[in-house]
C-alpha positions as CSV (number, residue, x, y, z in Angstrom):
1,M,-10.7,-1.3,-5.1
2,E,-10.1,0.5,-8.5
3,L,-7.0,2.5,-9.1
4,A,-6.3,4.9,-12.0
5,F,-3.8,7.6,-12.8
6,V,-5.0,10.6,-14.7
7,L,-2.7,13.0,-16.6
8,V,-4.2,16.5,-16.7
9,K,-3.3,19.3,-19.1
10,S,-4.4,22.8,-17.9
11,K,-4.3,26.3,-19.4
12,M,-0.9,27.9,-18.8
13,G,-0.8,29.8,-15.5
14,H,-3.7,27.9,-14.0
15,E,-1.9,24.8,-12.8
16,M,-2.1,25.5,-9.1
17,E,-5.8,26.3,-9.1
18,V,-6.5,23.1,-11.1
19,M,-4.5,21.1,-8.7
20,N,-6.3,22.6,-5.7
21,A,-9.6,21.8,-7.2
22,L,-8.5,18.2,-8.0
23,L,-7.5,17.7,-4.3
24,K,-11.1,18.6,-3.2
25,I,-12.6,15.7,-5.1
26,D,-13.5,12.6,-3.1
27,G,-11.5,9.7,-4.5
28,V,-8.5,11.8,-5.5
29,K,-5.8,10.6,-3.3
30,E,-2.9,12.6,-4.7
31,A,-2.2,15.3,-7.2
32,M,1.3,16.4,-8.2
33,G,2.6,19.0,-10.6
34,T,4.7,17.8,-13.4
35,Y,6.9,19.2,-16.2
36,G,6.3,18.2,-19.8
37,Q,3.2,17.5,-21.8
38,Y,0.9,17.2,-18.8
39,D,0.7,19.6,-15.9
40,V,-0.8,17.4,-13.1
41,F,-0.5,13.7,-12.3
42,V,-3.5,12.5,-10.3
43,K,-4.1,9.3,-8.4
44,V,-7.7,8.2,-8.2
45,Q,-8.7,5.3,-5.9
46,V,-12.4,4.3,-5.4
47,E,-14.4,1.2,-5.0
48,T,-15.7,0.7,-8.5
49,R,-14.7,1.3,-12.2
50,S,-17.9,3.3,-12.7
51,E,-16.9,5.6,-9.8
52,V,-13.6,6.2,-11.6
53,E,-15.4,7.1,-14.8
54,K,-17.8,9.4,-12.9
55,I,-14.9,11.3,-11.3
56,I,-13.2,11.8,-14.6
57,T,-16.2,12.7,-16.7
58,K,-18.4,14.6,-14.2
59,E,-15.8,16.2,-12.0
60,I,-12.2,16.4,-13.3
61,R,-13.1,17.4,-16.9
62,K,-15.5,20.1,-15.6
63,I,-12.8,21.9,-13.6
64,P,-12.3,25.4,-15.1
65,N,-9.0,25.6,-17.1
66,V,-8.7,21.8,-17.6
67,I,-7.9,21.4,-21.3
68,S,-7.6,17.6,-21.5
69,T,-7.2,14.3,-19.5
70,T,-5.6,11.0,-20.2
71,T,-6.6,8.1,-18.0
72,L,-4.3,5.2,-17.1
73,P,-6.4,2.5,-15.4
74,V,-4.3,0.1,-13.4
75,I,-4.4,-3.6,-14.2
76,P,-5.3,-5.4,-10.9
77,G,-2.6,-7.8,-9.7
78,Q,0.3,-6.4,-11.8
79,G,3.2,-4.5,-10.4
80,K,3.8,-3.0,-7.0
81,K,6.5,-4.4,-4.7
């Protein structure tokens, strides 16, 4: 199982519509609004690394009003209590 967190920056005033679109994507487990440099914090969990890449490049980045993304792939076996 592959896990990644994606930080999404959206156009001002479009945060909720971006978040709603993110939540419709298979593999997106959570999406939460944040304050600061990024507008939405997204948890992506799928079977393979290539699925993570596909979700980010073919789906998340193509959502209207998404300006940029930063992906944080999780290192397997590190962390989590």
